[in-house]
LUMTI-468849 format. One record per residue (C-alpha): x, y, z; residue in one letter; residue number from 1. Coordinates in Angstrom, 2 decimals, decimal comma. Each point is the difference from the previous one (the first is absolute). Example, Ala and Ser with C-alpha at 12.3 -4.5 7.8 and 13.67 -1.06 7.14 Angstrom:
[[12,30; -4,50; 7,80]; a; 1]
[[1,37; 3,44; -0,66]; s; 2]
This chain:
[[17,29; 190,72; 153,39]; m; 1]
[[-2,03; -2,84; 1,54]; d; 2]
[[-0,07; 0,95; 3,68]; l; 3]
[[-1,19; -3,53; 0,96]; s; 4]
[[3,30; -1,37; -1,42]; l; 5]
[[1,46; -2,62; 2,63]; p; 6]
[[3,37; 1,49; 1,06]; i; 7]
[[2,74; -1,85; 1,87]; l; 8]
[[2,78; 2,16; 1,76]; i; 9]
[[3,25; -1,80; 0,85]; v; 10]
[[2,47; 1,58; 2,27]; d; 11]
[[1,86; -1,14; 3,24]; d; 12]
[[-0,81; 3,06; 1,57]; s; 13]
[[-3,67; 0,09; 1,73]; q; 14]
[[0,43; 3,82; -0,02]; t; 15]
[[0,76; 0,29; -3,70]; v; 16]
[[-2,95; -2,44; -0,66]; r; 17]
[[-2,32; 2,09; 2,03]; l; 18]
[[1,14; 3,21; -1,50]; a; 19]
[[-0,33; -1,40; -3,60]; i; 20]
[[-3,43; -1,54; 0,77]; s; 21]
[[-1,17; 3,64; 1,39]; k; 22]
[[1,10; 1,51; -3,22]; q; 23]
[[-2,01; -2,64; -2,19]; l; 24]
[[-3,03; 0,57; 2,03]; q; 25]
[[0,28; 3,80; -0,34]; s; 26]
[[0,13; -0,84; -3,88]; l; 27]
[[-3,29; -2,01; 0,57]; g; 28]
[[1,33; -3,30; 0,06]; f; 29]
[[-1,41; -2,37; 2,80]; s; 30]
[[0,79; -3,72; -0,91]; n; 31]
[[3,53; -0,02; 1,38]; i; 32]
[[1,95; -2,87; 1,61]; d; 33]
[[3,44; 0,16; 1,36]; q; 34]
[[2,86; -2,60; 0,46]; a; 35]
[[3,42; 0,60; 1,87]; a; 36]
[[2,26; -1,79; -2,60]; d; 37]
[[-0,11; -1,89; -3,21]; g; 38]
[[-0,67; -3,37; 1,54]; e; 39]
[[-3,09; 1,36; 1,61]; a; 40]
[[-1,12; 1,89; -3,17]; a; 41]
[[0,27; -3,37; -2,05]; l; 42]
[[-2,17; -1,64; 2,53]; k; 43]
[[-2,55; 2,81; -0,37]; c; 44]
[[-0,10; -0,75; -3,73]; f; 45]
[[-0,98; -3,63; 1,03]; e; 46]
[[-3,15; 1,38; 1,80]; q; 47]
[[-0,70; 2,81; -2,47]; r; 48]
[[0,27; 1,58; -3,62]; t; 49]
[[1,50; 3,51; 0,36]; y; 50]
[[-0,13; 2,87; -2,85]; g; 51]
[[2,97; 1,81; 1,18]; l; 52]
[[2,88; -0,56; 2,40]; v; 53]
[[2,03; 2,72; 1,74]; l; 54]
[[3,32; -1,65; 1,07]; s; 55]
[[3,05; 1,08; 1,66]; d; 56]
[[3,37; -1,15; -1,19]; w; 57]
[[2,29; -0,62; 3,05]; e; 58]
[[-1,94; -2,43; 2,37]; m; 59]
[[0,94; -2,99; 1,64]; q; 60]
[[-0,29; -3,04; 0,07]; p; 61]
[[-1,18; 0,09; -3,60]; m; 62]
[[0,88; 3,38; -1,71]; g; 63]
[[-1,61; 1,90; -2,71]; g; 64]
[[1,89; -1,44; -2,87]; e; 65]
[[-0,57; -3,64; 1,14]; e; 66]
[[-3,74; 0,81; 0,58]; f; 67]
[[-0,55; 1,61; -3,47]; l; 68]
[[1,86; -2,56; -1,65]; k; 69]
[[-2,02; -2,80; 1,78]; a; 70]
[[-3,15; 1,92; -0,60]; l; 71]
[[0,59; 0,27; -3,72]; r; 72]
[[0,06; -3,77; -0,31]; l; 73]
[[-3,71; 0,15; 1,28]; k; 74]
[[-1,48; 3,21; -1,07]; s; 75]
[[0,26; 3,04; -2,40]; k; 76]
[[-1,52; 2,44; 2,73]; v; 77]
[[1,29; 3,33; -0,38]; p; 78]
[[2,70; 0,69; 2,73]; i; 79]
[[1,33; 3,30; 1,24]; i; 80]
[[3,31; -0,08; 1,57]; l; 81]
[[0,41; 2,40; 2,92]; i; 82]
[[3,42; 0,43; 1,33]; t; 83]
[[2,55; 2,52; 1,68]; g; 84]
[[2,73; -1,31; -2,10]; t; 85]
[[1,00; 0,42; -3,65]; t; 86]
[[-0,90; -3,32; -1,06]; t; 87]
[[-2,02; 1,03; -3,33]; r; 88]
[[1,94; -2,05; -2,45]; g; 89]
[[0,00; -3,30; 2,00]; t; 90]
[[-3,72; 0,58; 0,80]; s; 91]
[[-1,06; -0,04; -3,64]; w; 92]
[[1,89; -2,95; -0,61]; l; 93]
[[-1,64; -1,65; 2,90]; a; 94]
[[-3,37; 0,99; -1,72]; g; 95]
[[-1,26; 3,18; 1,77]; a; 96]
[[-2,50; 1,90; -2,20]; n; 97]
[[0,68; 3,53; 1,95]; a; 98]
[[2,62; 1,14; 2,32]; y; 99]
[[-0,77; 2,51; 2,97]; l; 100]
[[2,95; 1,39; 2,02]; a; 101]
[[-0,37; 0,82; 3,71]; k; 102]
[[-1,30; 2,31; 1,27]; p; 103]
[[-2,74; 0,76; -2,28]; f; 104]
[[-3,27; 1,68; 0,23]; n; 105]
[[-3,61; -0,70; -1,05]; e; 106]
[[0,22; 1,29; -3,45]; r; 107]
[[3,30; -1,93; -0,73]; d; 108]
[[-1,96; -3,19; 1,35]; l; 109]
[[-2,94; 0,86; -2,24]; e; 110]
[[2,47; 0,52; -3,06]; k; 111]
[[1,57; -3,28; 0,64]; a; 112]
[[-3,13; -1,88; 0,32]; i; 113]
[[-1,52; 1,35; -3,43]; k; 114]
[[3,39; -0,80; -1,45]; s; 115]
[[-0,11; -3,54; 1,19]; a; 116]
[[-3,50; -0,62; -0,93]; l; 117]
[[0,41; 1,52; -3,45]; a; 118]
């Protein structure tokens, strides 16, 4: 795994973004950005290229499904969908590479990253 990979975390909860960021840092990643919703995440892609996106599903004003579909028009970046709901079927249709249900631990996150990047 390339630990210098630029990663974008997209979640409307700052607490969740910080928790995921800490887990990624514990795994050795350090090139991490954050966005509070899909619109903000798309703006991040205007400034930078990412190697991995971890996105929540239920966000406002632009939710995960709309964000994933919009991002897929621009990029084939691997996307891990992180959610507390059971939306796995819809997430695959929207273009996610991997799915991770909340709550999850560092080992689960690492497995999802390896799966998405494979």
